[in-house]
FIPA-313277 format. One record per residue (C-alpha): z, x, y. Coordinates in steps of 0.001 Angstrom, whole numbers, plus 500000, padded with zeros to 6 digits. Each point is the difference from the previous one (the first is absolute). Last residue first. Example, Ala and Ser with C-alpha at 12.3 -4.5 7.8 and 13.67 -1.06 7.14 Angstrom:
// FIPA-313277
r pz 507140, px 513670, py 498940
r pz 500660, px 498630, py 496560
This chain:
// FIPA-313277
r pz 524607, px 511839, py 489783
r pz 502706, px 502243, py 501430
r pz 503491, px 499318, py 498555
r pz 502224, px 497731, py 502004
r pz 503519, px 500584, py 501274
r pz 501664, px 497033, py 501705
r pz 502037, px 501323, py 502957
r pz 497574, px 499454, py 502861
r pz 502176, px 498922, py 502894
r pz 500720, px 496490, py 501263
r pz 500410, px 497978, py 503165
r pz 499830, px 496314, py 500855
r pz 500460, px 498385, py 503395
r pz 500950, px 496491, py 501143
r pz 498637, px 497169, py 502077
r pz 501271, px 496446, py 500416
r pz 502034, px 499206, py 496866
r pz 497606, px 497200, py 499025
r pz 497304, px 502636, py 499794
r pz 498114, px 502720, py 501814
r pz 500087, px 503682, py 498990
r pz 500604, px 501893, py 503248
r pz 499667, px 503633, py 498845
r pz 498698, px 501322, py 496666
r pz 501034, px 503551, py 499150
r pz 498551, px 501946, py 497066
r pz 500881, px 503615, py 499098
r pz 498220, px 501934, py 497262
r pz 496877, px 498486, py 498447
r pz 499650, px 502472, py 497120
r pz 503718, px 499646, py 499210
r pz 499420, px 496427, py 498903
r pz 501972, px 497317, py 501852
r pz 502529, px 497702, py 498362
r pz 501706, px 498396, py 503004
r pz 502467, px 497105, py 499609
r pz 500086, px 497915, py 503183
r pz 501557, px 496534, py 500145
r pz 499000, px 497865, py 502968
r pz 502466, px 497591, py 501564
r pz 500391, px 496290, py 500604
r pz 499893, px 498794, py 496384
r pz 498652, px 502918, py 497991
r pz 496521, px 501222, py 500882
r pz 498855, px 502850, py 497754
r pz 498571, px 503348, py 501076
r pz 500076, px 502700, py 497311
r pz 498572, px 502692, py 502294
r pz 497319, px 500963, py 497487
r pz 499209, px 496362, py 499136
r pz 499774, px 498885, py 503629
r pz 497729, px 502957, py 500714
r pz 497871, px 499036, py 496999
r pz 499767, px 496464, py 501378
r pz 498758, px 501399, py 503303
r pz 497552, px 502343, py 498266
r pz 498573, px 496960, py 498104
r pz 499524, px 497745, py 503045
r pz 496716, px 501644, py 500975
r pz 498928, px 499513, py 496378
r pz 501098, px 496355, py 500280
r pz 497864, px 499530, py 503113
r pz 496857, px 501896, py 499030
r pz 498493, px 502323, py 502613
r pz 497895, px 500941, py 498196
r pz 498311, px 498033, py 497265
r pz 498749, px 501847, py 496946
r pz 496210, px 500149, py 499609
r pz 500137, px 502659, py 497277
r pz 503584, px 501153, py 499302
r pz 500724, px 503267, py 501786
r pz 501186, px 502879, py 497833
r pz 503559, px 501304, py 500273
r pz 500222, px 503807, py 500132
r pz 500454, px 502755, py 497414
r pz 497208, px 498293, py 497975
r pz 500935, px 500747, py 496392
r pz 503691, px 500823, py 500327
r pz 500493, px 496855, py 502038
r pz 498575, px 497915, py 497166
r pz 497321, px 497579, py 501171
r pz 501051, px 496452, py 500919
r pz 497657, px 499497, py 502951
r pz 501219, px 498551, py 503268
r pz 500974, px 496510, py 501116
r pz 500249, px 497976, py 503215
r pz 500135, px 503262, py 501910
r pz 503118, px 501913, py 501060
r pz 499414, px 501083, py 503594
r pz 501663, px 503319, py 500857
r pz 496670, px 501761, py 500444
r pz 498959, px 499035, py 496472
r pz 500915, px 503301, py 498326
r pz 503431, px 499978, py 501621
r pz 500694, px 496553, py 498502
r pz 500142, px 501504, py 496506
r pz 503132, px 501959, py 500932
r pz 501700, px 496780, py 501089
r pz 499027, px 498315, py 496729
r pz 501256, px 502994, py 498001
r pz 503263, px 499948, py 501969
r pz 500658, px 496351, py 499271
r pz 499354, px 500295, py 496258
r pz 502355, px 502952, py 499666
r pz 502685, px 498335, py 502101
r pz 499860, px 496878, py 497841
r pz 500247, px 502152, py 496862
r pz 503008, px 501849, py 501414
r pz 501691, px 496767, py 501059
r pz 499732, px 498156, py 496702
r pz 502851, px 497611, py 500820
r pz 498409, px 496723, py 498886
r pz 499215, px 498915, py 503556
r pz 498657, px 503466, py 500823
r pz 497381, px 499773, py 497292
r pz 499039, px 496533, py 501244
r pz 499534, px 501259, py 503561
r pz 497797, px 502793, py 498669
r pz 497966, px 497460, py 498004
r pz 499443, px 497846, py 503090
r pz 498838, px 503067, py 501955
r pz 497724, px 500947, py 497111
r pz 498253, px 496622, py 500026
r pz 499574, px 500319, py 503777
r pz 498402, px 503439, py 499548
r pz 497491, px 498838, py 497348
r pz 498848, px 502623, py 497498
r pz 496705, px 499374, py 498179
r pz 499982, px 499657, py 496221
r pz 498804, px 496577, py 498908
r pz 500688, px 497890, py 503081
r pz 497188, px 501335, py 502199
r pz 498663, px 502433, py 497405
r pz 499582, px 503449, py 501569
r pz 502197, px 501773, py 497472
r pz 498474, px 497790, py 497280
r pz 502135, px 498755, py 497141
r pz 498417, px 497283, py 497831
r pz 500564, px 501964, py 496798
r pz 503735, px 500180, py 500873
r pz 501346, px 503560, py 499761
r pz 499925, px 500379, py 503807
r pz 502683, px 497408, py 500646
r pz 498949, px 497285, py 502458
r pz 500838, px 499453, py 503711
r pz 500793, px 503686, py 500339
r pz 503423, px 501108, py 501209
r pz 499842, px 502600, py 502753
r pz 498635, px 503371, py 501046
r pz 501148, px 501898, py 496897
r pz 497872, px 497685, py 497870
r pz 502818, px 497822, py 498654
r pz 498826, px 497391, py 497476
r pz 498933, px 501940, py 496884
r pz 501948, px 503015, py 501298
r pz 503408, px 498357, py 499815
r pz 501788, px 498884, py 503170
r pz 499500, px 496272, py 499421
r pz 500571, px 500377, py 496258
r pz 503347, px 501733, py 500463
r pz 501013, px 497355, py 502528
r pz 499363, px 497199, py 497516
r pz 502046, px 501813, py 497373
r pz 502872, px 500428, py 502461
r pz 499936, px 496329, py 501000
r pz 500444, px 498612, py 496499
r pz 503804, px 499899, py 499818
r pz 500168, px 498683, py 503560
r pz 498116, px 496838, py 499062
r pz 496857, px 499739, py 502119
r pz 499708, px 496932, py 502268
r pz 501172, px 501845, py 503112
r pz 496913, px 499254, py 502094
r pz 499434, px 503637, py 500979
r pz 500421, px 501130, py 496402
r pz 497437, px 497439, py 498845
r pz 497591, px 501254, py 502661
r pz 499954, px 503346, py 498196
r pz 498732, px 498272, py 496850
r pz 496848, px 499073, py 501889
r pz 498977, px 503679, py 500044
r pz 498267, px 499550, py 496658
r pz 500353, px 500539, py 496258
r pz 497698, px 497553, py 498195
r pz 501703, px 497651, py 497516
r pz 498723, px 496517, py 500655
r pz 502787, px 498508, py 497865
r pz 499247, px 496829, py 498084
r pz 501093, px 496591, py 501286
r pz 496824, px 498336, py 498743
r pz 498561, px 499781, py 503549
r pz 500647, px 503701, py 500585
r pz 503228, px 501541, py 501235
r pz 499816, px 502747, py 502591
r pz 500319, px 503712, py 500770
r pz 502415, px 500359, py 497135
r pz 503355, px 501597, py 500782
r pz 500854, px 503543, py 498941
r pz 501723, px 501898, py 497217
r pz 497108, px 500459, py 497614
r pz 501514, px 498710, py 496728
r pz 501920, px 497271, py 501821
r pz 497169, px 498455, py 501975
r pz 502071, px 497816, py 502368
r pz 498149, px 496965, py 501396
r pz 501579, px 497271, py 497857
r pz 503650, px 501092, py 499788
r pz 500531, px 501514, py 503439
r pz 498128, px 497019, py 501446
r pz 502126, px 497477, py 498122
r pz 503239, px 501483, py 501328
r pz 498756, px 500333, py 503563
r pz 498557, px 496479, py 500031
r pz 503310, px 498550, py 498766
r pz 501932, px 501842, py 502701
r pz 497547, px 498824, py 502659
r pz 500185, px 496397, py 498817
r pz 503796, px 500082, py 500182
r pz 499899, px 501503, py 503475
r pz 497539, px 497333, py 501138
r pz 502216, px 497210, py 498681
r pz 503075, px 501421, py 501689
r pz 498173, px 500212, py 503303
r pz 498749, px 496431, py 499679
r pz 503568, px 498829, py 499404
r pz 501231, px 502078, py 502940
r pz 497703, px 498186, py 502472
r pz 501146, px 500606, py 503566
r pz 496617, px 501409, py 501018
r pz 501302, px 503192, py 501605
r pz 502452, px 501822, py 497742
r pz 499614, px 498336, py 496607
r pz 496312, px 499171, py 500220
r pz 499070, px 503382, py 501499
r pz 501921, px 501877, py 497311
r pz 498453, px 497894, py 497249
r pz 496528, px 500640, py 501431
r pz 500719, px 503725, py 499781
r pz 500850, px 499830, py 496317
r pz 497111, px 497607, py 499345
r pz 497525, px 502160, py 501926
r pz 501132, px 503131, py 498149
r pz 499382, px 498376, py 496625
r pz 496615, px 498680, py 501122
r pz 499023, px 503453, py 501296
r pz 501002, px 501592, py 496713
r pz 498079, px 497386, py 498043
r pz 496917, px 500643, py 502118
r pz 500419, px 503750, py 499362
r pz 499455, px 499456, py 496270
r pz 496630, px 498320, py 500120
r pz 499695, px 496490, py 498543
r pz 496392, px 499296, py 499051
r pz 498010, px 496813, py 499453
r pz 497543, px 500945, py 498685
r pz 498635, px 502444, py 497447
r pz 500911, px 503666, py 499814
r pz 497708, px 502923, py 500895
r pz 499586, px 502813, py 497499
r pz 500770, px 503574, py 501112
r pz 501858, px 501121, py 496861
r pz 503370, px 499768, py 501764
r pz 499258, px 496393, py 500862
r pz 498496, px 499023, py 503348
r pz 500616, px 498623, py 503481
r pz 498019, px 501593, py 502867
r pz 496440, px 499364, py 498782
r pz 499264, px 496972, py 502229
r pz 501579, px 501494, py 503153
r pz 503219, px 498296, py 501089
r pz 502616, px 502667, py 499438
r pz 502455, px 498386, py 502417
r pz 500202, px 496992, py 497716
r pz 497318, px 497327, py 499866
r pz 497477, px 501323, py 497522
r pz 496793, px 498009, py 499562
r pz 499644, px 499550, py 503745
r pz 498117, px 497003, py 501378
r pz 496415, px 498808, py 500305
r pz 499996, px 497401, py 497214
r pz 503567, px 499170, py 501056
r pz 502420, px 499233, py 497203
r pz 501382, px 503520, py 499547
r pz 502820, px 500262, py 497505
r pz 503477, px 501253, py 500814
r pz 503341, px 500128, py 498257
r pz 503618, px 500138, py 501181
r pz 502419, px 499769, py 497083
r pz 502367, px 497126, py 499199
r pz 498235, px 498936, py 496799
r pz 498035, px 497014, py 501301
r pz 496692, px 501825, py 499513
r pz 498882, px 499607, py 503599
r pz 503393, px 500773, py 501544
r pz 498482, px 501002, py 503339
r pz 499059, px 496382, py 500685
r pz 503504, px 498777, py 499254
r pz 502955, px 502416, py 499898
r pz 498577, px 502626, py 502351
r pz 498579, px 497277, py 502268
r pz 503494, px 498572, py 500472
r pz 501177, px 503354, py 501360
r pz 497123, px 499966, py 502492
r pz 500793, px 496422, py 501016
r pz 503658, px 500949, py 500496
r pz 498886, px 502871, py 502255
r pz 497660, px 497744, py 501977
r pz 502682, px 497328, py 500492
r pz 502630, px 502550, py 501032
r pz 497683, px 501685, py 502524
r pz 501854, px 498834, py 503135
r pz 503352, px 500771, py 498385
r pz 499024, px 503564, py 499169
r pz 498400, px 500376, py 503436
r pz 503165, px 498858, py 501759
r pz 502145, px 502346, py 497911
r pz 498415, px 503082, py 501550
r pz 502630, px 502504, py 498832
r pz 497381, px 502715, py 500407
r pz 500190, px 502201, py 496921
r pz 501437, px 497610, py 497414
r pz 498003, px 497150, py 501544
r pz 496724, px 501849, py 499490
r pz 500948, px 500902, py 496428
r pz 500529, px 496308, py 499211
r pz 496711, px 498885, py 501544
r pz 498152, px 502919, py 498408
r pz 501184, px 499147, py 496482
r pz 499132, px 496320, py 500535
r pz 496441, px 500928, py 500996
r pz 499845, px 502412, py 497051
r pz 500434, px 497040, py 497635
r pz 496879, px 498347, py 501486
r pz 497877, px 503101, py 500580
r pz 500012, px 501049, py 496332
r pz 497783, px 497313, py 498471
r pz 496986, px 500702, py 502196
r pz 496897, px 497819, py 500190
r pz 500953, px 498018, py 503111
r pz 496862, px 500202, py 502138
r pz 499791, px 498713, py 503573
r pz 496452, px 500654, py 501089
r pz 499116, px 501968, py 496911
r pz 498691, px 497498, py 497500
r pz 496430, px 500906, py 500920
r pz 496816, px 498082, py 500818
r pz 502465, px 497382, py 501225
r pz 498274, px 499655, py 503398
r pz 503013, px 501384, py 501865
r pz 500595, px 502566, py 497302
r pz 496483, px 501383, py 500246
r pz 500117, px 500155, py 503852
r pz 502832, px 502484, py 500283
r pz 503660, px 499505, py 500933
r pz 501848, px 501012, py 496851
r pz 503658, px 499582, py 499035
r pz 501361, px 501567, py 496850
r pz 502383, px 499437, py 497097
r pz 501923, px 497099, py 501534
r pz 503385, px 498944, py 498684
r pz 500256, px 497203, py 497442
r pz 502372, px 497114, py 500716
r pz 497521, px 497304, py 499013
r pz 496994, px 501536, py 498222
r pz 496836, px 501716, py 501249
r pz 497582, px 501831, py 497717
r pz 497487, px 499746, py 502880
r pz 497280, px 498100, py 498173
r pz 502604, px 498357, py 497763
r pz 501798, px 498270, py 502864
r pz 503327, px 498402, py 499069
r pz 501988, px 499364, py 503166
r pz 502488, px 501472, py 502478
r pz 499496, px 503740, py 499848
r pz 501914, px 502052, py 502573
r pz 498000, px 500771, py 503158
r pz 502853, px 499423, py 502485
r pz 502456, px 501771, py 497706
r pz 497613, px 502951, py 499759
r pz 499777, px 500124, py 503792
r pz 503737, px 499834, py 500613
r pz 500981, px 502431, py 497270
r pz 497355, px 502552, py 500976
r pz 500986, px 499828, py 503674
r pz 503658, px 500579, py 499112
r pz 499197, px 502915, py 497697
r pz 497907, px 501776, py 502637
r pz 502685, px 499334, py 502639
r pz 502435, px 502060, py 497925
r pz 498682, px 503282, py 501460
r pz 501780, px 503042, py 498530
r pz 502600, px 499058, py 497388
r pz 497909, px 496941, py 499011
r pz 496770, px 501994, py 499661
r pz 499590, px 500199, py 496239
r pz 500952, px 496387, py 499364
r pz 497582, px 498693, py 502645
r pz 497270, px 502248, py 498643
r pz 500618, px 498520, py 496539
r pz 499861, px 496441, py 501344
r pz 496818, px 500470, py 502042
r pz 498565, px 501971, py 497084
r pz 500480, px 497155, py 497548
r pz 498994, px 497192, py 502339
r pz 496826, px 501674, py 501221
r pz 499325, px 499338, py 503694
r pz 496781, px 501383, py 501452
r pz 498152, px 503256, py 500518
r pz 499675, px 500488, py 496257
r pz 496696, px 501757, py 499349
r pz 499923, px 502603, py 502789
r pz 502774, px 500885, py 500714
r pz 503109, px 498555, py 498352
r pz 502570, px 497234, py 499906
r pz 499970, px 498486, py 503468
r pz 503473, px 499433, py 501391
r pz 500599, px 496780, py 501895
r pz 501178, px 499584, py 503563
r pz 502024, px 496985, py 501009
r pz 500292, px 496636, py 498258
r pz 497729, px 498135, py 502421
r pz 497219, px 499751, py 497433
r pz 496432, px 501307, py 499718
r pz 501172, px 503557, py 500002
r pz 500807, px 502576, py 502645
r pz 499603, px 503430, py 498475
r pz 502110, px 502892, py 498782
r pz 498177, px 502560, py 497830
r pz 499990, px 502715, py 502664
r pz 503774, px 499779, py 500428
r pz 500441, px 500509, py 496257
r pz 497681, px 502980, py 500206
r pz 502004, px 501498, py 502873
r pz 503255, px 499611, py 498048
r pz 498487, px 501521, py 496868
r pz 498532, px 502954, py 501876
r pz 503391, px 500665, py 501587
r pz 501770, px 500046, py 496631
r pz 497170, px 501890, py 498274
r pz 500171, px 502835, py 502525
r pz 503776, px 500289, py 500043
r pz 500154, px 499968, py 496195
r pz 497329, px 502701, py 499714
r pz 501716, px 502128, py 502642
r pz 503192, px 499955, py 497923
r pz 503112, px 501193, py 501815
r pz 500863, px 496582, py 501376
r pz 500350, px 497915, py 503137
r pz 499053, px 496343, py 499802
r pz 500463, px 497533, py 502845
r pz 500421, px 496350, py 498977
r pz 497357, px 497547, py 501256
r pz 500024, px 498193, py 503370
r pz 498499, px 502942, py 501900
r pz 497036, px 500144, py 497611
r pz 499068, px 496378, py 500715
r pz 500531, px 500502, py 503756
r pz 497661, px 502997, py 499949
r pz 497383, px 498051, py 498075
r pz 500212, px 496986, py 502305
r pz 499715, px 502219, py 503083
r pz 496814, px 501639, py 498739
r pz 498648, px 496550, py 499086
r pz 500878, px 498615, py 503416
r pz 498235, px 502891, py 501721
r pz 496917, px 499324, py 497824
r pz 499380, px 496420, py 501040
r pz 500994, px 497036, py 497888
r pz 497894, px 497202, py 498620
r pz 501542, px 497968, py 497166
r pz 503502, px 500232, py 501504
r pz 500860, px 496410, py 499180
r pz 497229, px 498413, py 497982
r pz 498560, px 496964, py 501784
r pz 496530, px 501477, py 500421
r pz 499642, px 500734, py 496293
r pz 497889, px 496969, py 499066
r pz 497420, px 500971, py 502618
r pz 499115, px 496642, py 501480
r pz 497026, px 497803, py 499062
r pz 502089, px 497063, py 498832
r pz 498638, px 500204, py 496449
r pz 500993, px 503619, py 499585
r pz 499092, px 503166, py 501798
r pz 500573, px 503524, py 498715
r pz 499617, px 502771, py 502562
r pz 499240, px 503705, py 499896
r pz 499934, px 501991, py 503226
r pz 498066, px 503249, py 500201
r pz 500427, px 502087, py 503150
r pz 497946, px 502939, py 501205
r pz 501440, px 502134, py 502804
r pz 497628, px 502363, py 501736
r pz 500053, px 503641, py 500961
r pz 497961, px 502718, py 501696
r pz 500920, px 503614, py 500755
r pz 498091, px 502762, py 501753
r pz 499955, px 503716, py 499304
r pz 496656, px 500123, py 501862
r pz 499062, px 496394, py 500809
r pz 499821, px 497312, py 497397
r pz 497500, px 497172, py 499743
r pz 500754, px 497508, py 497251
r pz 497626, px 497348, py 498710
r pz 502249, px 497727, py 497909
r pz 498828, px 497959, py 497019
r pz 502004, px 497167, py 498376
r pz 499554, px 498417, py 496577
r pz 497728, px 498429, py 497388
r pz 499203, px 496678, py 501707
r pz 499120, px 501754, py 503238
r pz 501963, px 501085, py 503035
r pz 498974, px 502641, py 502512
r pz 503308, px 501037, py 501483
r pz 501847, px 499837, py 503313
r pz 503486, px 501555, py 499920
r pz 503230, px 498106, py 499150
r pz 498557, px 498921, py 496660
r pz 500176, px 496769, py 498011
r pz 499959, px 499049, py 496319
r pz 500861, px 496465, py 498843
r pz 500736, px 499500, py 496303
r pz 500016, px 496428, py 498776
r pz 501235, px 497925, py 497072
r pz 499402, px 496231, py 500059
r pz 501494, px 497469, py 497550
r pz 498671, px 496541, py 500822
r pz 497515, px 499964, py 497102
r pz 499487, px 503650, py 499205
r pz 499083, px 502099, py 503018
r pz 499463, px 503745, py 500436
r pz 499470, px 501599, py 503417
r pz 499211, px 503281, py 501694
r pz 500003, px 500012, py 503809
r pz 498680, px 502985, py 501937
r pz 500801, px 500644, py 503653
r pz 500436, px 498510, py 503454
r pz 496502, px 498733, py 500719
r pz 499820, px 498657, py 496477
r pz 498260, px 501215, py 496845
r pz 500742, px 497687, py 497079
r pz 500264, px 500978, py 496346
r pz 500272, px 497579, py 497081
r pz 501587, px 500426, py 496598
r pz 499218, px 498364, py 496685
r pz 502297, px 500177, py 497003
r pz 498482, px 501074, py 496691
r pz 501956, px 503202, py 499630
r pz 499540, px 502647, py 497327
r pz 503398, px 501184, py 498752
r pz 501244, px 503379, py 501217
r pz 503209, px 499511, py 497941
r pz 502286, px 500646, py 502951
r pz 497709, px 498217, py 502454
r pz 499857, px 496865, py 497866
r pz 503798, px 500082, py 499656
r pz 500488, px 500480, py 503762
r pz 497688, px 497074, py 500803
r pz 496750, px 501145, py 501546
r pz 499138, px 499095, py 503594
r pz 496727, px 501973, py 499579
r pz 500105, px 501744, py 503376
r pz 497612, px 502432, py 501654
r pz 499951, px 502552, py 502785
r pz 498022, px 503200, py 500638
r pz 501404, px 501760, py 503061
r pz 497344, px 502124, py 501698
r pz 500362, px 502687, py 502618
r pz 496837, px 501376, py 501574
r pz 500535, px 503176, py 501974
r pz 498694, px 501391, py 503306
r pz 501139, px 503480, py 500967
r pz 500922, px 501843, py 503166
r pz 500362, px 503756, py 500029
r pz 502791, px 502514, py 499452
r pz 500544, px 498468, py 496565
r pz 503257, px 498755, py 498440
r pz 499195, px 496303, py 500485
r pz 502895, px 497761, py 498932
r pz 499727, px 496466, py 498593
r pz 503030, px 497685, py 499936
r pz 500000, px 496802, py 497945
r pz 503101, px 497787, py 500278
r pz 500132, px 497702, py 496989
r pz 501859, px 496685, py 500093
r pz 500844, px 497622, py 497164
r pz 501617, px 496738, py 501108
r pz 503556, px 498882, py 499191
r pz 501302, px 503425, py 500877
r pz 497984, px 502492, py 498031
r pz 499012, px 503372, py 501408
r pz 497107, px 502403, py 500097
r pz 499378, px 503280, py 501786
r pz 496576, px 501402, py 499104
r pz 499495, px 503386, py 501631
r pz 496492, px 501432, py 500121
r pz 498620, px 503495, py 500419
r pz 496732, px 501373, py 501368
r pz 498622, px 503542, py 500205
r pz 501342, px 500820, py 496554
r pz 500061, px 503542, py 498707
r pz 500886, px 498950, py 496479
r pz 500821, px 502851, py 497650
r pz 500253, px 499690, py 496222
r pz 497811, px 496928, py 500248
r pz 500772, px 496279, py 500146
r pz 497121, px 497575, py 500591
r pz 499053, px 498893, py 503491
r pz 501786, px 498776, py 503109
r pz 503574, px 501043, py 500780
r pz 503230, px 498072, py 499393
r pz 503696, px 499770, py 500845
r pz 501407, px 496758, py 498546
r pz 503059, px 498352, py 501496
r pz 502545, px 497563, py 498532
r pz 501858, px 496770, py 500776
r pz 502209, px 497335, py 498389
r pz 501859, px 502188, py 497473
r pz 500561, px 502506, py 502747
r pz 498153, px 503100, py 501150
r pz 498004, px 500864, py 496896
r pz 497891, px 502737, py 501627
r pz 496843, px 500691, py 498042
r pz 498187, px 503311, py 500093
r pz 496561, px 501593, py 500348
r pz 498143, px 496977, py 498649
r pz 496186, px 500111, py 499842
r pz 497872, px 497398, py 501741
r pz 496918, px 498109, py 498844
r pz 496764, px 500863, py 501791
r pz 497589, px 497504, py 501626
r pz 500327, px 501434, py 503486
r pz 503765, px 499608, py 499662
r pz 501169, px 497756, py 497159
r pz 503016, px 497728, py 499430
r pz 500339, px 497700, py 496979
r pz 502051, px 496787, py 499894
r pz 498963, px 497921, py 497000
r pz 502043, px 497460, py 498026
r pz 501924, px 498603, py 502960
r pz 502002, px 496762, py 499824
r pz 501043, px 500310, py 496347
r pz 502237, px 497068, py 499045
r pz 503436, px 500036, py 498300
r pz 501818, px 498979, py 503219
r pz 498494, px 502935, py 501876
r pz 497680, px 502760, py 498832
r pz 497915, px 502598, py 501837
r pz 497928, px 501871, py 497471
r pz 499894, px 502480, py 497158
r pz 499821, px 498556, py 496511
r pz 499887, px 503003, py 497654
r pz 497443, px 501314, py 497541
r pz 497396, px 497239, py 500377
r pz 499331, px 501237, py 503545
r pz 499122, px 498311, py 503294
r pz 500657, px 502412, py 502876
r pz 502959, px 499776, py 502316
r pz 500066, px 503164, py 502082
r pz 503024, px 501716, py 501508
r pz 498693, px 503419, py 499055
r pz 502722, px 500364, py 497351
r pz 498811, px 496808, py 498291
r pz 501237, px 496596, py 501100
r pz 502640, px 497440, py 499072
r pz 501156, px 497546, py 502648
r pz 503015, px 497741, py 499826
r pz 501351, px 496596, py 500961
r pz 502975, px 498815, py 497918
r pz 502543, px 501373, py 502446
r pz 498129, px 502439, py 502207
r pz 498258, px 502652, py 497997
r pz 498117, px 503271, py 500257
r pz 498355, px 501711, py 497078
r pz 498043, px 503173, py 499317
r pz 498244, px 500490, py 496687
r pz 499600, px 502980, py 497710
r pz 497347, px 499509, py 497326
r pz 500960, px 498594, py 496624
C-alpha cells in the first residue's frame, strides 16, 4: 500500500498521496469523504501539464497539512526554478491555499491546472473499488464548478470555488499565472460538500459546531489536552504514545445527528461513524482521563437502542446498536447499515460501561436516567440473546446483508475449531458469556444502590452465579487447560485457542483455580508474539499473521487482556504485556493502529503494519490509556481512588497528575520495580 496523507475534522476526512493529489486508483480509495460519501474523487494539480514531485510533507495538525512540491519527476538532484506549497485544512469545508514561487531572475508565465471530479461513492463502494452505476452531473457557473448526484429527493453536491479568477470547465480549473522575478502568487480553492433532503436544505445545517474556523479548532485541541491528566515519565515511548492517543481521540470527535454532545468516530478511513462496541470500549479505556467520551457513548447508544424486531437490521428490543451509517445505500435500503444491530456483545457491555462510569464519576443522575435502557439491555440477554434457551448468549444473523459473526471478531472466518473448520449456527462465543456475567453483577449493584430494587438485584446475582458455574463446566477444555472459543449449535466445544480467553479474566467469570492455566496460554508462544497477544494461536491451520481476526494483534484487545491479568493478580504478566504494546507504538510514530501483524518478534524485530489498518482508531488510541491505568493499578473505590503500581523496570518512573473522578482530582505515582526479561 502506498503512503497516504490524511487530514480530518470529525467524520469528514481527506486521503491523498504525498503530492496532495487525489487520483482514482483501485489500490486505495483516496478522496474527500464526509458522512460516508466521497465528495471529491479527483483533485490533481499540474504546472504546464506536468505533475508535481513532493519534497516534504508537513503534518501540522490533524486538521491541516502542507505539501512542498516542485514540477517534474524526481531525480537525484532537482534544480527547480518553480516551487509550490499546498496548505490544506478541514473545518466544515475543505480549503487548499496554493502558493507558487518563481526562483528565477526573470519573469515567467505558468499554467496551473486543477483536475476535479466526483463520483459520490459510498464509503463501502470506494473501499472495494466497485464499479458505480450512479449518474453525476457537472455545471459550470460564474462562481465555480458544481458537481451533483441526485436520487429521488436525495441530492449530493460538491461546489468548488476559487479566490482568484480561473478558467472553469467541466473537468476543473485553469489559472494563467504571471510571476515577476522571484515573485509569488497564491489562491485559495474551496470545496464544499452538501447533502440535501426533501426540503432542499443541507441536512447538516442544524448541527452545532458543524462549521468552525481554524482558530477555534486550535483552541479546542489545546483545551482538550489541558483537561486531561498530565503525564511525566522516564519512557519516551510512553510519553509519545500518550500524547498521540489524546490528540487522536480529539481528532475523532464530531457533532452527530443528535443533541447528545460530541460523538467519537471509530477509525479513519472505514469507520468514521459510531460503532457501539468501540464507543463502549473507548469509553471504558478513557474514564480516568476524559469521562465525557463514556457519557456521550451512553447517551447516544441509549437513544438508538433497539425497540422492535427488524430482520433486515438484526434489530431486537433492548439490543444496542452495532453501527450507524449516513450514506445513500442505507437510506434507500440497498444496505442494512443505516442503523444496524448485528452485534451480541454491545448490549451487555452497555451495562458494564454504565456501572463503571458511575464508579468513576459519581454521576447518579445518568444512572437513574438510563435505568429503563439498562434494564432493557439486561432483559435482552435473557430473551433474544438466549436463543437456545440454555442461559447462554448466542447469535445468528437474520439479515441477508448482515454479519455472520456478531462478537468483536466479526469477520466470516473468525470463529473456528482447532483444525480450522468453521462451526454451524448459531454460535455462543466465550467472551459473550463473560460480558453477560459482568453485566448481571454490575446491574445488580445499580439496582440495589440506585434503582431501589433489591429483589431484582438478588435475582441478577443469582443468575450471574449460575452462569459462572455452568460456563466453567461447559466451556472448559480440561485436557488443554483453556476455555473453548465458543459452543456450536449442538453444544459442542469450538476448541480453537484465541485471545478471547483474555476477556474472560477481565469479566471475572473465570474460577480462580483455572486462571493460572489461562494466563500461561495467553503468554505462551502460540498466542504471544513478543509484541502482543495474537487474535488466534499460530498452531491453528487457519492462522495467518496478517489475518484480520485469525492472527493479527489488536491493541484494544491486548489492553483488555492486560486489565484482566491485573484483576486476577498476575501483575508481572500484565506489566509484560503493557510494556510490549508501548514499545510497539514507537514503530508507528506513537499511534497504535487498528491492528498489526502477528509475526514473532524474533523474526521481524519490529511490528509489521496490517494492510489497510485504520489509523487513528478510537479503541487503539484508548489502549495506552487503559495500559496506564493497569500499570498504576487505578481503581475507583467509593469517593477515593486506590493506587497500586506494578510498573516494569524498563519504563522507570511514571507520574500522572490531576486524574478526574468523583473525588475531584488526584495524582498517581509509581516506579519501575517489576523486573522483566528482554523479549
